[in-house]
Residue frames as a rotation matrix with the C-alpha (Angstrom) as fourth column:
UNK 1
0.892 -0.385 -0.239 -69.38
0.076 0.647 -0.759 110.47
0.447 0.659 0.606 109.59
UNK 2
0.733 -0.680 0.013 -66.10
-0.003 0.015 1.000 109.52
-0.680 -0.733 0.009 111.22
UNK 3
0.091 -0.798 -0.595 -62.55
-0.928 -0.284 0.239 109.77
-0.360 0.531 -0.767 109.67
UNK 4
-0.607 -0.366 0.705 -62.64
-0.243 0.931 0.274 105.96
-0.756 -0.005 -0.654 109.36
UNK 5
0.266 0.864 0.427 -65.69
0.353 0.325 -0.878 106.11
-0.897 0.384 -0.218 106.99
UNK 6
0.409 -0.043 -0.912 -64.13
-0.598 -0.767 -0.232 108.34
-0.689 0.640 -0.339 104.45
UNK 7
0.138 -0.412 -0.901 -61.87
-0.864 0.396 -0.313 105.73
0.485 0.821 -0.301 102.88
UNK 8
0.681 0.177 0.710 -62.47
-0.637 0.621 0.456 102.31
-0.361 -0.763 0.536 104.58
UNK 9
0.891 -0.308 0.333 -60.30
0.395 0.888 -0.237 100.47
-0.223 0.343 0.913 102.18
UNK 10
0.787 -0.614 -0.057 -57.28
-0.604 -0.749 -0.273 102.98
0.125 0.249 -0.960 102.21
UNK 11
0.071 -0.786 0.614 -54.82
-0.642 0.435 0.631 100.28
-0.763 -0.439 -0.474 103.57
UNK 12
0.257 0.144 0.956 -55.83
0.407 0.881 -0.242 97.81
-0.877 0.451 0.167 100.95
UNK 13
0.973 0.189 0.131 -55.71
0.208 -0.481 -0.852 100.32
-0.098 0.856 -0.508 98.21
UNK 14
0.584 -0.809 -0.069 -52.21
-0.790 -0.586 0.180 101.49
-0.186 -0.051 -0.981 99.31
UNK 15
-0.069 -0.571 0.818 -50.88
-0.307 0.792 0.527 97.89
-0.949 -0.215 -0.230 99.41
UNK 16
0.507 0.250 0.825 -52.37
0.614 0.568 -0.549 96.95
-0.605 0.784 0.134 96.08
UNK 17
0.996 -0.066 -0.052 -50.98
-0.083 -0.708 -0.702 100.06
0.009 0.703 -0.711 94.53
UNK 18
0.228 -0.966 0.126 -47.48
-0.874 -0.146 0.463 99.41
-0.428 -0.215 -0.878 95.84
UNK 19
-0.027 -0.191 0.981 -47.67
0.053 0.980 0.192 95.82
-0.998 0.058 -0.017 94.58
UNK 20
0.829 0.353 0.434 -48.79
0.466 -0.004 -0.885 96.92
-0.311 0.936 -0.168 91.20
UNK 21
0.835 -0.528 -0.154 -45.99
-0.550 -0.798 -0.245 99.46
0.006 0.289 -0.957 91.03
UNK 22
-0.027 -0.820 0.571 -43.35
-0.596 0.472 0.650 96.80
-0.803 -0.323 -0.501 92.18
UNK 23
0.281 0.224 0.933 -44.63
0.483 0.807 -0.339 94.47
-0.829 0.547 0.119 89.44
UNK 24
0.982 0.124 0.143 -44.46
0.184 -0.453 -0.872 97.21
-0.043 0.883 -0.467 86.76
UNK 25
0.507 -0.860 -0.060 -40.91
-0.815 -0.501 0.290 98.19
-0.280 -0.098 -0.955 87.76
UNK 26
-0.128 -0.623 0.771 -39.76
-0.298 0.766 0.570 94.60
-0.946 -0.157 -0.284 87.54
UNK 27
0.383 0.389 0.838 -41.52
0.686 0.488 -0.540 93.83
-0.619 0.782 -0.080 84.26
UNK 28
0.988 -0.097 -0.118 -40.33
-0.147 -0.817 -0.557 97.18
-0.042 0.568 -0.822 82.84
UNK 29
0.195 -0.978 0.071 -36.67
-0.718 -0.093 0.690 96.24
-0.668 -0.186 -0.721 83.74
UNK 30
-0.209 -0.184 0.960 -37.06
0.319 0.916 0.245 92.93
-0.924 0.358 -0.132 81.79
UNK 31
0.734 0.550 0.397 -38.70
0.540 -0.119 -0.834 94.65
-0.412 0.826 -0.384 78.86
UNK 32
0.800 -0.499 -0.333 -35.97
-0.524 -0.851 0.017 97.31
-0.292 0.161 -0.943 78.75
UNK 33
-0.071 -0.925 0.373 -33.28
-0.568 0.345 0.747 94.77
-0.820 -0.159 -0.550 78.93
UNK 34
0.225 0.247 0.942 -34.84
0.511 0.794 -0.331 92.90
-0.830 0.556 0.053 76.05
UNK 35
0.952 0.146 0.269 -34.04
0.305 -0.522 -0.797 95.87
0.024 0.841 -0.541 73.81
UNK 36
0.568 -0.823 -0.019 -30.33
-0.733 -0.516 0.443 96.20
-0.375 -0.238 -0.896 75.04
UNK 37
0.666 -0.393 -0.634 -27.71
-0.245 0.687 -0.684 94.32
0.704 0.611 0.362 73.12
UNK 38
0.938 -0.305 0.165 -25.64
-0.066 0.311 0.948 92.21
-0.340 -0.900 0.272 75.36
UNK 39
0.567 -0.823 -0.028 -22.15
-0.394 -0.241 -0.887 93.31
0.724 0.514 -0.461 74.67
UNK 40
-0.027 -0.634 -0.772 -19.15
0.655 0.573 -0.493 92.04
0.756 -0.519 0.400 76.60
UNK 41
-0.816 -0.375 0.440 -19.29
-0.043 -0.719 -0.694 95.26
0.577 -0.585 0.570 78.58
UNK 42
0.008 0.921 0.390 -22.94
-0.860 -0.193 0.473 94.92
0.510 -0.339 0.790 79.47
UNK 43
0.523 0.187 -0.832 -22.33
0.008 0.975 0.223 91.31
0.853 -0.123 0.508 80.28
UNK 44
-0.540 -0.784 -0.306 -19.53
0.468 0.023 -0.884 92.35
0.700 -0.620 0.354 82.80
UNK 45
-0.687 0.340 0.643 -21.83
-0.561 -0.810 -0.171 94.89
0.462 -0.478 0.747 84.31
UNK 46
0.449 0.893 -0.027 -24.62
-0.679 0.360 0.639 92.36
0.581 -0.269 0.769 84.85
UNK 47
0.279 -0.336 -0.900 -22.18
0.439 0.878 -0.192 89.89
0.854 -0.341 0.392 86.45
UNK 48
-0.760 -0.645 -0.076 -21.07
0.364 -0.326 -0.873 92.58
0.538 -0.691 0.482 88.96
UNK 49
-0.196 0.785 0.588 -24.50
-0.445 -0.605 0.660 93.74
0.874 -0.132 0.468 89.78
UNK 50
0.622 0.440 -0.648 -25.26
0.345 0.589 0.731 91.08
0.703 -0.678 0.215 92.55
UNK 51
-0.207 -0.800 -0.563 -22.07
0.933 0.011 -0.359 92.12
0.293 -0.600 0.744 94.34
UNK 52
-0.829 -0.072 0.555 -23.18
0.070 -0.997 -0.025 95.80
0.555 0.018 0.832 94.21
UNK 53
0.279 0.960 0.002 -26.64
-0.214 0.060 0.975 94.86
0.936 -0.272 0.222 95.61
UNK 54
0.400 -0.180 -0.899 -24.89
0.778 0.585 0.230 93.09
0.484 -0.791 0.374 98.58
UNK 55
-0.617 -0.787 -0.012 -22.66
0.721 -0.559 -0.410 96.09
0.316 -0.261 0.912 99.13
UNK 56
-0.534 0.475 0.699 -25.63
-0.292 -0.880 0.375 98.44
0.794 -0.004 0.608 99.28
UNK 57
0.587 0.745 -0.317 -27.35
0.059 0.352 0.934 96.18
0.807 -0.567 0.163 101.85
UNK 58
0.318 -0.576 -0.753 -24.11
0.916 0.393 0.086 95.87
0.246 -0.717 0.653 104.08
UNK 59
-0.485 -0.644 0.592 -22.86
0.510 -0.758 -0.407 99.40
0.711 0.104 0.696 103.78
UNK 60
0.191 0.575 0.796 -25.58
-0.460 -0.664 0.590 101.16
0.867 -0.479 0.138 105.99
UNK 61
0.938 0.197 -0.286 -24.84
0.159 0.488 0.858 98.63
0.309 -0.850 0.426 108.72
UNK 62
0.104 -0.976 -0.193 -21.16
0.979 0.135 -0.155 99.08
0.177 -0.173 0.969 108.56
UNK 63
-0.357 -0.244 0.901 -21.59
0.272 -0.951 -0.150 102.86
0.893 0.192 0.406 108.38
UNK 64
0.462 0.579 0.672 -23.66
-0.442 -0.506 0.740 103.06
0.769 -0.639 0.022 111.41
UNK 65
0.998 -0.049 -0.041 -21.78
0.061 0.541 0.839 100.47
-0.019 -0.840 0.543 113.49
UNK 66
0.571 -0.814 -0.104 -18.27
-0.797 -0.581 0.165 101.24
-0.195 -0.011 -0.981 112.31
UNK 67
-0.278 -0.885 -0.374 -15.10
-0.905 0.372 -0.206 99.08
0.321 0.281 -0.904 112.14
UNK 68
-0.653 -0.053 0.755 -16.21
-0.500 0.779 -0.378 96.25
-0.569 -0.625 -0.535 114.45
UNK 69
0.457 0.830 0.320 -19.28
-0.204 0.448 -0.871 95.50
-0.866 0.332 0.374 112.32
UNK 70
0.541 -0.359 -0.761 -17.11
-0.826 -0.057 -0.560 95.68
0.158 0.932 -0.328 109.10
UNK 71
-0.539 -0.842 0.036 -14.56
-0.830 0.523 -0.196 93.27
0.146 -0.135 -0.980 110.63
UNK 72
-0.402 0.429 0.809 -17.26
-0.366 0.734 -0.572 90.84
-0.839 -0.526 -0.138 111.87
UNK 73
0.638 0.753 -0.159 -18.98
-0.406 0.154 -0.901 90.76
-0.654 0.639 0.404 108.54
UNK 74
0.330 -0.688 -0.646 -15.73
-0.890 0.002 -0.457 90.28
0.316 0.726 -0.611 106.64
UNK 75
-0.610 -0.557 0.564 -14.66
-0.751 0.633 -0.186 87.46
-0.253 -0.537 -0.805 109.01
UNK 76
0.009 0.749 0.663 -17.84
-0.241 0.645 -0.725 85.63
-0.971 -0.153 0.186 108.70
UNK 77
0.816 0.279 -0.506 -18.01
-0.537 0.041 -0.843 85.95
-0.215 0.959 0.184 104.89
UNK 78
0.007 -0.813 -0.582 -14.37
-0.928 0.212 -0.307 84.73
0.373 0.542 -0.753 104.54
UNK 79
-0.635 -0.233 0.737 -14.82
-0.581 0.772 -0.256 81.86
-0.509 -0.591 -0.626 106.91
UNK 80
0.255 0.834 0.489 -18.04
-0.190 0.539 -0.821 80.67
-0.948 0.117 0.296 105.14
UNK 81
0.726 -0.069 -0.684 -16.47
-0.688 -0.078 -0.722 81.15
-0.003 0.995 -0.104 101.72
UNK 82
-0.377 -0.910 -0.173 -13.38
-0.893 0.407 -0.192 79.00
0.245 0.082 -0.966 102.68
UNK 83
-0.629 0.115 0.769 -15.54
-0.443 0.760 -0.475 76.31
-0.639 -0.639 -0.427 104.46
UNK 84
0.048 0.816 0.576 -18.41
0.246 0.550 -0.798 75.88
-0.968 0.180 -0.175 102.17
UNK 85
-0.871 -0.452 0.192 -17.40
0.292 -0.163 0.942 77.46
-0.395 0.877 0.274 98.82
UNK 86
-0.094 0.906 0.412 -20.81
0.976 0.003 0.217 78.95
0.196 0.423 -0.885 98.52
UNK 87
-0.914 -0.309 0.264 -20.93
0.250 -0.940 -0.233 82.72
0.320 -0.147 0.936 98.09
UNK 88
-0.071 0.934 0.349 -24.68
-0.186 -0.356 0.916 82.96
0.980 0.000 0.199 98.68
UNK 89
0.548 0.108 -0.829 -24.26
0.664 0.547 0.510 81.08
0.508 -0.830 0.228 102.06
UNK 90
-0.383 -0.842 -0.381 -21.27
0.916 -0.291 -0.276 83.26
0.121 -0.454 0.882 102.91
UNK 91
-0.787 0.129 0.603 -23.17
-0.034 -0.985 0.167 86.55
0.616 0.110 0.780 102.32
UNK 92
0.305 0.948 -0.094 -26.16
-0.060 0.118 0.991 85.28
0.951 -0.296 0.093 104.20
UNK 93
0.348 -0.366 -0.863 -23.92
0.902 0.381 0.202 84.40
0.255 -0.849 0.463 107.20
UNK 94
-0.711 -0.679 0.183 -22.27
0.639 -0.732 -0.236 87.86
0.294 -0.051 0.954 106.91
UNK 95
-0.382 0.683 0.622 -25.67
-0.261 -0.726 0.637 89.66
0.887 0.080 0.455 106.95
UNK 96
0.625 0.568 -0.535 -26.78
0.329 0.430 0.841 87.46
0.707 -0.702 0.082 109.91
UNK 97
-0.115 -0.762 -0.638 -23.55
0.971 0.050 -0.234 88.39
0.210 -0.646 0.734 111.77
UNK 98
-0.860 -0.161 0.484 -24.05
0.190 -0.982 0.009 92.09
0.474 0.100 0.875 111.07
UNK 99
0.082 0.964 0.252 -27.65
-0.222 -0.229 0.948 91.80
0.972 -0.133 0.195 112.28
UNK 100
0.583 0.135 -0.801 -26.67
0.648 0.517 0.559 90.06
0.490 -0.845 0.214 115.50
UNK 101
-0.533 -0.783 -0.320 -23.99
0.838 -0.435 -0.330 92.58
0.120 -0.444 0.888 116.12
UNK 102
-0.641 0.360 0.677 -26.46
-0.155 -0.926 0.345 95.30
0.751 0.116 0.650 115.63
UNK 103
0.465 0.843 -0.271 -29.02
0.081 0.264 0.961 93.59
0.881 -0.469 0.055 117.90
UNK 104
0.325 -0.393 -0.860 -26.31
0.908 0.383 0.169 93.15
0.263 -0.836 0.481 120.55
UNK 105
0.972 0.121 -0.203 -25.63
0.167 -0.958 0.231 96.95
-0.167 -0.258 -0.952 120.35
UNK 106
0.114 -0.993 -0.023 -22.19
0.666 0.059 0.744 96.77
-0.738 -0.100 0.668 118.85
């Protein structure tokens, strides 16, 4: 018996388990928030949450690549915000600029 015969569906089981856990975490979040009264303070926190997520995505790129990456990301986000007035498009362009800077070795 070879090592591949021991658990032939290990990859599938791992992927299915991760998918199930991801689903449970998301459903659990909705369930928990169903029991939280939406006060003005909670409402402000929920409105600020998307910005926090974006900062958590951008911060590692900036920390690894330093000031040039930060300036590139901020410049692209500012330009897109002024031209298109679309925050989502501006953040997407900023992330693309950071990715391209990282790919170019900056």
